[in-house]
mmCIF entry with sequence, helices, sheets and N, C-alpha, C, O atoms, coordinates in Angstrom:
data_MODEL
# 
_entry.id   MODEL 
# 
_entity.id                         1 
_entity.type                       polymer 
_entity.pdbx_number_of_molecules   1 
# 
_entity_poly.entity_id                      1 
_entity_poly.type                           'polypeptide(L)' 
_entity_poly.nstd_linkage                   no 
_entity_poly.nstd_monomer                   no 
_entity_poly.pdbx_seq_one_letter_code       MDKKRLSIGFFDSGVGGISVLREAMKLMPNENYIYFGRFKKCSLWS 
_entity_poly.pdbx_seq_one_letter_code_can   MDKKRLSIGFFDSGVGGISVLREAMKLMPNENYIYFGRFKKCSLWS 
_entity_poly.pdbx_strand_id                 A 
# 
loop_
_entity_poly_seq.entity_id 
_entity_poly_seq.num 
_entity_poly_seq.mon_id 
_entity_poly_seq.hetero 
1 1  MET n 
1 2  ASP n 
1 3  LYS n 
1 4  LYS n 
1 5  ARG n 
1 6  LEU n 
1 7  SER n 
1 8  ILE n 
1 9  GLY n 
1 10 PHE n 
1 11 PHE n 
1 12 ASP n 
1 13 SER n 
1 14 GLY n 
1 15 VAL n 
1 16 GLY n 
1 17 GLY n 
1 18 ILE n 
1 19 SER n 
1 20 VAL n 
1 21 LEU n 
1 22 ARG n 
1 23 GLU n 
1 24 ALA n 
1 25 MET n 
1 26 LYS n 
1 27 LEU n 
1 28 MET n 
1 29 PRO n 
1 30 ASN n 
1 31 GLU n 
1 32 ASN n 
1 33 TYR n 
1 34 ILE n 
1 35 TYR n 
1 36 PHE n 
1 37 GLY n 
1 38 ARG n 
1 39 PHE n 
1 40 LYS n 
1 41 LYS n 
1 42 CYS n 
1 43 SER n 
1 44 LEU n 
1 45 TRP n 
1 46 SER n 
# 
_struct_asym.id          A 
_struct_asym.entity_id   1 
# 
_struct_conf.conf_type_id            HELX_P 
_struct_conf.id                      HELX_P1 
_struct_conf.pdbx_PDB_helix_id       AA1 
_struct_conf.beg_label_comp_id       GLY 
_struct_conf.beg_label_asym_id       A 
_struct_conf.beg_label_seq_id        17 
_struct_conf.pdbx_beg_PDB_ins_code   ? 
_struct_conf.end_label_comp_id       LEU 
_struct_conf.end_label_asym_id       A 
_struct_conf.end_label_seq_id        27 
_struct_conf.pdbx_end_PDB_ins_code   ? 
_struct_conf.beg_auth_comp_id        GLY 
_struct_conf.beg_auth_asym_id        A 
_struct_conf.beg_auth_seq_id         17 
_struct_conf.end_auth_comp_id        LEU 
_struct_conf.end_auth_asym_id        A 
_struct_conf.end_auth_seq_id         27 
_struct_conf.pdbx_PDB_helix_class    1 
_struct_conf.details                 ? 
_struct_conf.pdbx_PDB_helix_length   11 
# 
_struct_conf_type.id          HELX_P 
_struct_conf_type.criteria    ? 
_struct_conf_type.reference   ? 
# 
_struct_sheet.id               AA1 
_struct_sheet.type             ? 
_struct_sheet.number_strands   2 
_struct_sheet.details          ? 
# 
_struct_sheet_order.sheet_id     AA1 
_struct_sheet_order.range_id_1   1 
_struct_sheet_order.range_id_2   2 
_struct_sheet_order.offset       ? 
_struct_sheet_order.sense        parallel 
# 
loop_
_struct_sheet_range.sheet_id 
_struct_sheet_range.id 
_struct_sheet_range.beg_label_comp_id 
_struct_sheet_range.beg_label_asym_id 
_struct_sheet_range.beg_label_seq_id 
_struct_sheet_range.pdbx_beg_PDB_ins_code 
_struct_sheet_range.end_label_comp_id 
_struct_sheet_range.end_label_asym_id 
_struct_sheet_range.end_label_seq_id 
_struct_sheet_range.pdbx_end_PDB_ins_code 
_struct_sheet_range.beg_auth_comp_id 
_struct_sheet_range.beg_auth_asym_id 
_struct_sheet_range.beg_auth_seq_id 
_struct_sheet_range.end_auth_comp_id 
_struct_sheet_range.end_auth_asym_id 
_struct_sheet_range.end_auth_seq_id 
AA1 1 SER A 7  ? PHE A 11 ? SER A 7  PHE A 11 
AA1 2 ASN A 32 ? PHE A 36 ? ASN A 32 PHE A 36 
# 
loop_
_atom_site.group_PDB 
_atom_site.id 
_atom_site.type_symbol 
_atom_site.label_atom_id 
_atom_site.label_alt_id 
_atom_site.label_comp_id 
_atom_site.label_asym_id 
_atom_site.label_entity_id 
_atom_site.label_seq_id 
_atom_site.pdbx_PDB_ins_code 
_atom_site.Cartn_x 
_atom_site.Cartn_y 
_atom_site.Cartn_z 
_atom_site.occupancy 
_atom_site.B_iso_or_equiv 
_atom_site.pdbx_formal_charge 
_atom_site.auth_seq_id 
_atom_site.auth_comp_id 
_atom_site.auth_asym_id 
_atom_site.auth_atom_id 
_atom_site.pdbx_PDB_model_num 
ATOM 1   N N  . MET A 1 1  ? -4.837  -7.136  24.640  1.00 0.00 ? 1  MET A N  1 
ATOM 2   C CA . MET A 1 1  ? -4.456  -5.787  24.283  1.00 0.00 ? 1  MET A CA 1 
ATOM 3   C C  . MET A 1 1  ? -4.875  -5.616  22.770  1.00 0.00 ? 1  MET A C  1 
ATOM 4   O O  . MET A 1 1  ? -4.600  -6.458  21.915  1.00 0.00 ? 1  MET A O  1 
ATOM 5   N N  . ASP A 1 2  ? -5.563  -4.451  22.519  1.00 0.00 ? 2  ASP A N  1 
ATOM 6   C CA . ASP A 1 2  ? -5.999  -4.114  21.187  1.00 0.00 ? 2  ASP A CA 1 
ATOM 7   C C  . ASP A 1 2  ? -4.841  -3.585  20.383  1.00 0.00 ? 2  ASP A C  1 
ATOM 8   O O  . ASP A 1 2  ? -4.114  -2.701  20.838  1.00 0.00 ? 2  ASP A O  1 
ATOM 9   N N  . LYS A 1 3  ? -4.657  -4.128  19.167  1.00 0.00 ? 3  LYS A N  1 
ATOM 10  C CA . LYS A 1 3  ? -3.653  -3.600  18.272  1.00 0.00 ? 3  LYS A CA 1 
ATOM 11  C C  . LYS A 1 3  ? -4.322  -2.633  17.354  1.00 0.00 ? 3  LYS A C  1 
ATOM 12  O O  . LYS A 1 3  ? -5.347  -2.957  16.755  1.00 0.00 ? 3  LYS A O  1 
ATOM 13  N N  . LYS A 1 4  ? -3.748  -1.391  17.216  1.00 0.00 ? 4  LYS A N  1 
ATOM 14  C CA . LYS A 1 4  ? -4.284  -0.424  16.337  1.00 0.00 ? 4  LYS A CA 1 
ATOM 15  C C  . LYS A 1 4  ? -3.762  -0.763  14.863  1.00 0.00 ? 4  LYS A C  1 
ATOM 16  O O  . LYS A 1 4  ? -2.561  -0.916  14.641  1.00 0.00 ? 4  LYS A O  1 
ATOM 17  N N  . ARG A 1 5  ? -4.653  -0.861  13.959  1.00 0.00 ? 5  ARG A N  1 
ATOM 18  C CA . ARG A 1 5  ? -4.309  -1.155  12.557  1.00 0.00 ? 5  ARG A CA 1 
ATOM 19  C C  . ARG A 1 5  ? -4.111  0.112   11.796  1.00 0.00 ? 5  ARG A C  1 
ATOM 20  O O  . ARG A 1 5  ? -4.999  0.963   11.739  1.00 0.00 ? 5  ARG A O  1 
ATOM 21  N N  . LEU A 1 6  ? -2.923  0.248   11.196  1.00 0.00 ? 6  LEU A N  1 
ATOM 22  C CA . LEU A 1 6  ? -2.647  1.369   10.329  1.00 0.00 ? 6  LEU A CA 1 
ATOM 23  C C  . LEU A 1 6  ? -3.030  1.061   8.947   1.00 0.00 ? 6  LEU A C  1 
ATOM 24  O O  . LEU A 1 6  ? -3.158  -0.105  8.575   1.00 0.00 ? 6  LEU A O  1 
ATOM 25  N N  . SER A 1 7  ? -3.221  2.090   8.155   1.00 0.00 ? 7  SER A N  1 
ATOM 26  C CA . SER A 1 7  ? -3.557  1.962   6.691   1.00 0.00 ? 7  SER A CA 1 
ATOM 27  C C  . SER A 1 7  ? -2.414  2.417   5.829   1.00 0.00 ? 7  SER A C  1 
ATOM 28  O O  . SER A 1 7  ? -1.618  3.277   6.205   1.00 0.00 ? 7  SER A O  1 
ATOM 29  N N  . ILE A 1 8  ? -2.354  1.812   4.653   1.00 0.00 ? 8  ILE A N  1 
ATOM 30  C CA . ILE A 1 8  ? -1.360  2.186   3.637   1.00 0.00 ? 8  ILE A CA 1 
ATOM 31  C C  . ILE A 1 8  ? -2.105  3.125   2.678   1.00 0.00 ? 8  ILE A C  1 
ATOM 32  O O  . ILE A 1 8  ? -3.152  2.779   2.131   1.00 0.00 ? 8  ILE A O  1 
ATOM 33  N N  . GLY A 1 9  ? -1.541  4.310   2.495   1.00 0.00 ? 9  GLY A N  1 
ATOM 34  C CA . GLY A 1 9  ? -2.207  5.307   1.579   1.00 0.00 ? 9  GLY A CA 1 
ATOM 35  C C  . GLY A 1 9  ? -1.573  5.329   0.226   1.00 0.00 ? 9  GLY A C  1 
ATOM 36  O O  . GLY A 1 9  ? -0.364  5.163   0.062   1.00 0.00 ? 9  GLY A O  1 
ATOM 37  N N  . PHE A 1 10 ? -2.475  5.551   -0.791  1.00 0.00 ? 10 PHE A N  1 
ATOM 38  C CA . PHE A 1 10 ? -1.968  5.684   -2.173  1.00 0.00 ? 10 PHE A CA 1 
ATOM 39  C C  . PHE A 1 10 ? -2.545  7.020   -2.724  1.00 0.00 ? 10 PHE A C  1 
ATOM 40  O O  . PHE A 1 10 ? -3.754  7.248   -2.686  1.00 0.00 ? 10 PHE A O  1 
ATOM 41  N N  . PHE A 1 11 ? -1.689  7.847   -3.211  1.00 0.00 ? 11 PHE A N  1 
ATOM 42  C CA . PHE A 1 11 ? -2.153  9.094   -3.899  1.00 0.00 ? 11 PHE A CA 1 
ATOM 43  C C  . PHE A 1 11 ? -1.819  8.906   -5.413  1.00 0.00 ? 11 PHE A C  1 
ATOM 44  O O  . PHE A 1 11 ? -0.679  8.679   -5.820  1.00 0.00 ? 11 PHE A O  1 
ATOM 45  N N  . ASP A 1 12 ? -2.845  9.015   -6.153  1.00 0.00 ? 12 ASP A N  1 
ATOM 46  C CA . ASP A 1 12 ? -2.668  8.778   -7.612  1.00 0.00 ? 12 ASP A CA 1 
ATOM 47  C C  . ASP A 1 12 ? -2.910  10.107  -8.363  1.00 0.00 ? 12 ASP A C  1 
ATOM 48  O O  . ASP A 1 12 ? -4.000  10.679  -8.339  1.00 0.00 ? 12 ASP A O  1 
ATOM 49  N N  . SER A 1 13 ? -1.867  10.549  -9.006  1.00 0.00 ? 13 SER A N  1 
ATOM 50  C CA . SER A 1 13 ? -1.941  11.803  -9.768  1.00 0.00 ? 13 SER A CA 1 
ATOM 51  C C  . SER A 1 13 ? -2.430  11.527  -11.215 1.00 0.00 ? 13 SER A C  1 
ATOM 52  O O  . SER A 1 13 ? -2.474  12.452  -12.026 1.00 0.00 ? 13 SER A O  1 
ATOM 53  N N  . GLY A 1 14 ? -2.785  10.312  -11.537 1.00 0.00 ? 14 GLY A N  1 
ATOM 54  C CA . GLY A 1 14 ? -3.352  10.053  -12.804 1.00 0.00 ? 14 GLY A CA 1 
ATOM 55  C C  . GLY A 1 14 ? -2.498  9.167   -13.733 1.00 0.00 ? 14 GLY A C  1 
ATOM 56  O O  . GLY A 1 14 ? -2.876  8.953   -14.885 1.00 0.00 ? 14 GLY A O  1 
ATOM 57  N N  . VAL A 1 15 ? -1.352  8.648   -13.251 1.00 0.00 ? 15 VAL A N  1 
ATOM 58  C CA . VAL A 1 15 ? -0.500  7.833   -14.101 1.00 0.00 ? 15 VAL A CA 1 
ATOM 59  C C  . VAL A 1 15 ? -0.236  6.479   -13.456 1.00 0.00 ? 15 VAL A C  1 
ATOM 60  O O  . VAL A 1 15 ? 0.846   6.248   -12.916 1.00 0.00 ? 15 VAL A O  1 
ATOM 61  N N  . GLY A 1 16 ? -1.200  5.599   -13.508 1.00 0.00 ? 16 GLY A N  1 
ATOM 62  C CA . GLY A 1 16 ? -1.016  4.163   -13.219 1.00 0.00 ? 16 GLY A CA 1 
ATOM 63  C C  . GLY A 1 16 ? -1.088  3.854   -11.690 1.00 0.00 ? 16 GLY A C  1 
ATOM 64  O O  . GLY A 1 16 ? -0.654  2.772   -11.295 1.00 0.00 ? 16 GLY A O  1 
ATOM 65  N N  . GLY A 1 17 ? -1.591  4.713   -10.853 1.00 0.00 ? 17 GLY A N  1 
ATOM 66  C CA . GLY A 1 17 ? -1.642  4.441   -9.447  1.00 0.00 ? 17 GLY A CA 1 
ATOM 67  C C  . GLY A 1 17 ? -2.574  3.292   -9.069  1.00 0.00 ? 17 GLY A C  1 
ATOM 68  O O  . GLY A 1 17 ? -2.292  2.536   -8.139  1.00 0.00 ? 17 GLY A O  1 
ATOM 69  N N  . ILE A 1 18 ? -3.713  3.162   -9.812  1.00 0.00 ? 18 ILE A N  1 
ATOM 70  C CA . ILE A 1 18 ? -4.644  2.117   -9.453  1.00 0.00 ? 18 ILE A CA 1 
ATOM 71  C C  . ILE A 1 18 ? -4.083  0.709   -9.727  1.00 0.00 ? 18 ILE A C  1 
ATOM 72  O O  . ILE A 1 18 ? -4.418  -0.249  -9.031  1.00 0.00 ? 18 ILE A O  1 
ATOM 73  N N  . SER A 1 19 ? -3.210  0.602   -10.772 1.00 0.00 ? 19 SER A N  1 
ATOM 74  C CA . SER A 1 19 ? -2.648  -0.667  -11.005 1.00 0.00 ? 19 SER A CA 1 
ATOM 75  C C  . SER A 1 19 ? -1.560  -1.023  -9.897  1.00 0.00 ? 19 SER A C  1 
ATOM 76  O O  . SER A 1 19 ? -1.376  -2.194  -9.567  1.00 0.00 ? 19 SER A O  1 
ATOM 77  N N  . VAL A 1 20 ? -0.890  -0.029  -9.369  1.00 0.00 ? 20 VAL A N  1 
ATOM 78  C CA . VAL A 1 20 ? 0.092   -0.240  -8.273  1.00 0.00 ? 20 VAL A CA 1 
ATOM 79  C C  . VAL A 1 20 ? -0.675  -0.673  -7.044  1.00 0.00 ? 20 VAL A C  1 
ATOM 80  O O  . VAL A 1 20 ? -0.262  -1.592  -6.336  1.00 0.00 ? 20 VAL A O  1 
ATOM 81  N N  . LEU A 1 21 ? -1.838  0.015   -6.778  1.00 0.00 ? 21 LEU A N  1 
ATOM 82  C CA . LEU A 1 21 ? -2.630  -0.369  -5.648  1.00 0.00 ? 21 LEU A CA 1 
ATOM 83  C C  . LEU A 1 21 ? -3.123  -1.835  -5.804  1.00 0.00 ? 21 LEU A C  1 
ATOM 84  O O  . LEU A 1 21 ? -3.069  -2.598  -4.839  1.00 0.00 ? 21 LEU A O  1 
ATOM 85  N N  . ARG A 1 22 ? -3.568  -2.206  -6.924  1.00 0.00 ? 22 ARG A N  1 
ATOM 86  C CA . ARG A 1 22 ? -4.051  -3.573  -7.173  1.00 0.00 ? 22 ARG A CA 1 
ATOM 87  C C  . ARG A 1 22 ? -2.978  -4.596  -6.865  1.00 0.00 ? 22 ARG A C  1 
ATOM 88  O O  . ARG A 1 22 ? -3.251  -5.621  -6.240  1.00 0.00 ? 22 ARG A O  1 
ATOM 89  N N  . GLU A 1 23 ? -1.694  -4.307  -7.323  1.00 0.00 ? 23 GLU A N  1 
ATOM 90  C CA . GLU A 1 23 ? -0.629  -5.254  -7.041  1.00 0.00 ? 23 GLU A CA 1 
ATOM 91  C C  . GLU A 1 23 ? -0.317  -5.309  -5.540  1.00 0.00 ? 23 GLU A C  1 
ATOM 92  O O  . GLU A 1 23 ? -0.092  -6.385  -4.987  1.00 0.00 ? 23 GLU A O  1 
ATOM 93  N N  . ALA A 1 24 ? -0.306  -4.173  -4.907  1.00 0.00 ? 24 ALA A N  1 
ATOM 94  C CA . ALA A 1 24 ? -0.049  -4.161  -3.417  1.00 0.00 ? 24 ALA A CA 1 
ATOM 95  C C  . ALA A 1 24 ? -1.095  -4.967  -2.744  1.00 0.00 ? 24 ALA A C  1 
ATOM 96  O O  . ALA A 1 24 ? -0.783  -5.702  -1.807  1.00 0.00 ? 24 ALA A O  1 
ATOM 97  N N  . MET A 1 25 ? -2.351  -4.871  -3.174  1.00 0.00 ? 25 MET A N  1 
ATOM 98  C CA . MET A 1 25 ? -3.417  -5.635  -2.491  1.00 0.00 ? 25 MET A CA 1 
ATOM 99  C C  . MET A 1 25 ? -3.250  -7.119  -2.713  1.00 0.00 ? 25 MET A C  1 
ATOM 100 O O  . MET A 1 25 ? -3.616  -7.914  -1.847  1.00 0.00 ? 25 MET A O  1 
ATOM 101 N N  . LYS A 1 26 ? -2.701  -7.519  -3.860  1.00 0.00 ? 26 LYS A N  1 
ATOM 102 C CA . LYS A 1 26 ? -2.401  -8.911  -4.090  1.00 0.00 ? 26 LYS A CA 1 
ATOM 103 C C  . LYS A 1 26 ? -1.282  -9.415  -3.169  1.00 0.00 ? 26 LYS A C  1 
ATOM 104 O O  . LYS A 1 26 ? -1.350  -10.514 -2.618  1.00 0.00 ? 26 LYS A O  1 
ATOM 105 N N  . LEU A 1 27 ? -0.264  -8.586  -3.024  1.00 0.00 ? 27 LEU A N  1 
ATOM 106 C CA . LEU A 1 27 ? 0.950   -8.975  -2.207  1.00 0.00 ? 27 LEU A CA 1 
ATOM 107 C C  . LEU A 1 27 ? 0.668   -8.932  -0.727  1.00 0.00 ? 27 LEU A C  1 
ATOM 108 O O  . LEU A 1 27 ? 1.190   -9.750  0.031   1.00 0.00 ? 27 LEU A O  1 
ATOM 109 N N  . MET A 1 28 ? -0.159  -7.979  -0.300  1.00 0.00 ? 28 MET A N  1 
ATOM 110 C CA . MET A 1 28 ? -0.490  -7.775  1.130   1.00 0.00 ? 28 MET A CA 1 
ATOM 111 C C  . MET A 1 28 ? -1.991  -7.729  1.349   1.00 0.00 ? 28 MET A C  1 
ATOM 112 O O  . MET A 1 28 ? -2.497  -6.662  1.697   1.00 0.00 ? 28 MET A O  1 
ATOM 113 N N  . PRO A 1 29 ? -2.745  -8.817  1.170   1.00 0.00 ? 29 PRO A N  1 
ATOM 114 C CA . PRO A 1 29 ? -4.161  -8.828  1.245   1.00 0.00 ? 29 PRO A CA 1 
ATOM 115 C C  . PRO A 1 29 ? -4.784  -8.450  2.597   1.00 0.00 ? 29 PRO A C  1 
ATOM 116 O O  . PRO A 1 29 ? -5.935  -8.018  2.650   1.00 0.00 ? 29 PRO A O  1 
ATOM 117 N N  . ASN A 1 30 ? -4.036  -8.610  3.668   1.00 0.00 ? 30 ASN A N  1 
ATOM 118 C CA . ASN A 1 30 ? -4.584  -8.358  5.010   1.00 0.00 ? 30 ASN A CA 1 
ATOM 119 C C  . ASN A 1 30 ? -4.386  -6.917  5.485   1.00 0.00 ? 30 ASN A C  1 
ATOM 120 O O  . ASN A 1 30 ? -4.711  -6.600  6.629   1.00 0.00 ? 30 ASN A O  1 
ATOM 121 N N  . GLU A 1 31 ? -3.879  -6.075  4.660   1.00 0.00 ? 31 GLU A N  1 
ATOM 122 C CA . GLU A 1 31 ? -3.664  -4.630  5.059   1.00 0.00 ? 31 GLU A CA 1 
ATOM 123 C C  . GLU A 1 31 ? -4.869  -3.800  4.723   1.00 0.00 ? 31 GLU A C  1 
ATOM 124 O O  . GLU A 1 31 ? -5.705  -4.187  3.907   1.00 0.00 ? 31 GLU A O  1 
ATOM 125 N N  . ASN A 1 32 ? -4.951  -2.658  5.359   1.00 0.00 ? 32 ASN A N  1 
ATOM 126 C CA . ASN A 1 32 ? -5.993  -1.640  5.051   1.00 0.00 ? 32 ASN A CA 1 
ATOM 127 C C  . ASN A 1 32 ? -5.398  -0.647  4.111   1.00 0.00 ? 32 ASN A C  1 
ATOM 128 O O  . ASN A 1 32 ? -4.244  -0.247  4.266   1.00 0.00 ? 32 ASN A O  1 
ATOM 129 N N  . TYR A 1 33 ? -6.209  -0.221  3.087   1.00 0.00 ? 33 TYR A N  1 
ATOM 130 C CA . TYR A 1 33 ? -5.733  0.724   2.059   1.00 0.00 ? 33 TYR A CA 1 
ATOM 131 C C  . TYR A 1 33 ? -6.612  1.901   1.974   1.00 0.00 ? 33 TYR A C  1 
ATOM 132 O O  . TYR A 1 33 ? -7.829  1.786   2.119   1.00 0.00 ? 33 TYR A O  1 
ATOM 133 N N  . ILE A 1 34 ? -6.029  3.045   1.739   1.00 0.00 ? 34 ILE A N  1 
ATOM 134 C CA . ILE A 1 34 ? -6.760  4.285   1.478   1.00 0.00 ? 34 ILE A CA 1 
ATOM 135 C C  . ILE A 1 34 ? -6.242  4.770   0.088   1.00 0.00 ? 34 ILE A C  1 
ATOM 136 O O  . ILE A 1 34 ? -5.036  4.903   -0.121  1.00 0.00 ? 34 ILE A O  1 
ATOM 137 N N  . TYR A 1 35 ? -7.153  5.018   -0.817  1.00 0.00 ? 35 TYR A N  1 
ATOM 138 C CA . TYR A 1 35 ? -6.816  5.423   -2.185  1.00 0.00 ? 35 TYR A CA 1 
ATOM 139 C C  . TYR A 1 35 ? -7.398  6.800   -2.472  1.00 0.00 ? 35 TYR A C  1 
ATOM 140 O O  . TYR A 1 35 ? -8.607  7.010   -2.380  1.00 0.00 ? 35 TYR A O  1 
ATOM 141 N N  . PHE A 1 36 ? -6.507  7.745   -2.826  1.00 0.00 ? 36 PHE A N  1 
ATOM 142 C CA . PHE A 1 36 ? -6.947  9.015   -3.268  1.00 0.00 ? 36 PHE A CA 1 
ATOM 143 C C  . PHE A 1 36 ? -6.517  9.150   -4.741  1.00 0.00 ? 36 PHE A C  1 
ATOM 144 O O  . PHE A 1 36 ? -5.328  9.166   -5.061  1.00 0.00 ? 36 PHE A O  1 
ATOM 145 N N  . GLY A 1 37 ? -7.528  9.248   -5.628  1.00 0.00 ? 37 GLY A N  1 
ATOM 146 C CA . GLY A 1 37 ? -7.217  9.238   -7.045  1.00 0.00 ? 37 GLY A CA 1 
ATOM 147 C C  . GLY A 1 37 ? -7.911  10.397  -7.775  1.00 0.00 ? 37 GLY A C  1 
ATOM 148 O O  . GLY A 1 37 ? -8.812  11.048  -7.247  1.00 0.00 ? 37 GLY A O  1 
ATOM 149 N N  . ARG A 1 38 ? -7.475  10.610  -8.949  1.00 0.00 ? 38 ARG A N  1 
ATOM 150 C CA . ARG A 1 38 ? -7.973  11.640  -9.810  1.00 0.00 ? 38 ARG A CA 1 
ATOM 151 C C  . ARG A 1 38 ? -8.429  10.955  -11.087 1.00 0.00 ? 38 ARG A C  1 
ATOM 152 O O  . ARG A 1 38 ? -7.787  10.031  -11.586 1.00 0.00 ? 38 ARG A O  1 
ATOM 153 N N  . PHE A 1 39 ? -9.556  11.434  -11.603 1.00 0.00 ? 39 PHE A N  1 
ATOM 154 C CA . PHE A 1 39 ? -10.085 10.861  -12.833 1.00 0.00 ? 39 PHE A CA 1 
ATOM 155 C C  . PHE A 1 39 ? -9.942  11.840  -13.976 1.00 0.00 ? 39 PHE A C  1 
ATOM 156 O O  . PHE A 1 39 ? -9.769  13.033  -13.726 1.00 0.00 ? 39 PHE A O  1 
ATOM 157 N N  . LYS A 1 40 ? -10.007 11.402  -15.198 1.00 0.00 ? 40 LYS A N  1 
ATOM 158 C CA . LYS A 1 40 ? -9.774  12.243  -16.362 1.00 0.00 ? 40 LYS A CA 1 
ATOM 159 C C  . LYS A 1 40 ? -10.620 13.512  -16.367 1.00 0.00 ? 40 LYS A C  1 
ATOM 160 O O  . LYS A 1 40 ? -10.100 14.589  -16.662 1.00 0.00 ? 40 LYS A O  1 
ATOM 161 N N  . LYS A 1 41 ? -11.865 13.418  -16.059 1.00 0.00 ? 41 LYS A N  1 
ATOM 162 C CA . LYS A 1 41 ? -12.774 14.552  -16.117 1.00 0.00 ? 41 LYS A CA 1 
ATOM 163 C C  . LYS A 1 41 ? -12.799 15.389  -14.863 1.00 0.00 ? 41 LYS A C  1 
ATOM 164 O O  . LYS A 1 41 ? -13.557 16.355  -14.776 1.00 0.00 ? 41 LYS A O  1 
ATOM 165 N N  . CYS A 1 42 ? -11.988 15.038  -13.894 1.00 0.00 ? 42 CYS A N  1 
ATOM 166 C CA . CYS A 1 42 ? -12.024 15.736  -12.598 1.00 0.00 ? 42 CYS A CA 1 
ATOM 167 C C  . CYS A 1 42 ? -10.557 16.284  -12.317 1.00 0.00 ? 42 CYS A C  1 
ATOM 168 O O  . CYS A 1 42 ? -9.668  15.558  -11.871 1.00 0.00 ? 42 CYS A O  1 
ATOM 169 N N  . SER A 1 43 ? -10.390 17.571  -12.606 1.00 0.00 ? 43 SER A N  1 
ATOM 170 C CA . SER A 1 43 ? -9.081  18.171  -12.425 1.00 0.00 ? 43 SER A CA 1 
ATOM 171 C C  . SER A 1 43 ? -8.790  18.343  -10.943 1.00 0.00 ? 43 SER A C  1 
ATOM 172 O O  . SER A 1 43 ? -9.635  18.867  -10.217 1.00 0.00 ? 43 SER A O  1 
ATOM 173 N N  . LEU A 1 44 ? -7.630  17.920  -10.472 1.00 0.00 ? 44 LEU A N  1 
ATOM 174 C CA . LEU A 1 44 ? -7.206  18.112  -9.143  1.00 0.00 ? 44 LEU A CA 1 
ATOM 175 C C  . LEU A 1 44 ? -6.823  19.536  -8.854  1.00 0.00 ? 44 LEU A C  1 
ATOM 176 O O  . LEU A 1 44 ? -6.986  20.021  -7.734  1.00 0.00 ? 44 LEU A O  1 
ATOM 177 N N  . TRP A 1 45 ? -6.330  20.186  -9.832  1.00 0.00 ? 45 TRP A N  1 
ATOM 178 C CA . TRP A 1 45 ? -5.756  21.550  -9.656  1.00 0.00 ? 45 TRP A CA 1 
ATOM 179 C C  . TRP A 1 45 ? -6.691  22.695  -10.002 1.00 0.00 ? 45 TRP A C  1 
ATOM 180 O O  . TRP A 1 45 ? -6.268  23.850  -9.950  1.00 0.00 ? 45 TRP A O  1 
ATOM 181 N N  . SER A 1 46 ? -7.931  22.432  -10.349 1.00 0.00 ? 46 SER A N  1 
ATOM 182 C CA . SER A 1 46 ? -8.809  23.558  -10.743 1.00 0.00 ? 46 SER A CA 1 
ATOM 183 C C  . SER A 1 46 ? -9.669  23.978  -9.530  1.00 0.00 ? 46 SER A C  1 
ATOM 184 O O  . SER A 1 46 ? -10.475 24.902  -9.635  1.00 0.00 ? 46 SER A O  1 
# 
């Protein structure tokens, strides 16, 4: 039987989300991750 793998999603509004993702990846290396992030020069709200 095929097991469907789900992903863990991270939404980063610009305050430390990438470091949280990095730690999650260390603690759970066999999971799938989706990261949505915003960068300094790319405004999410414009």
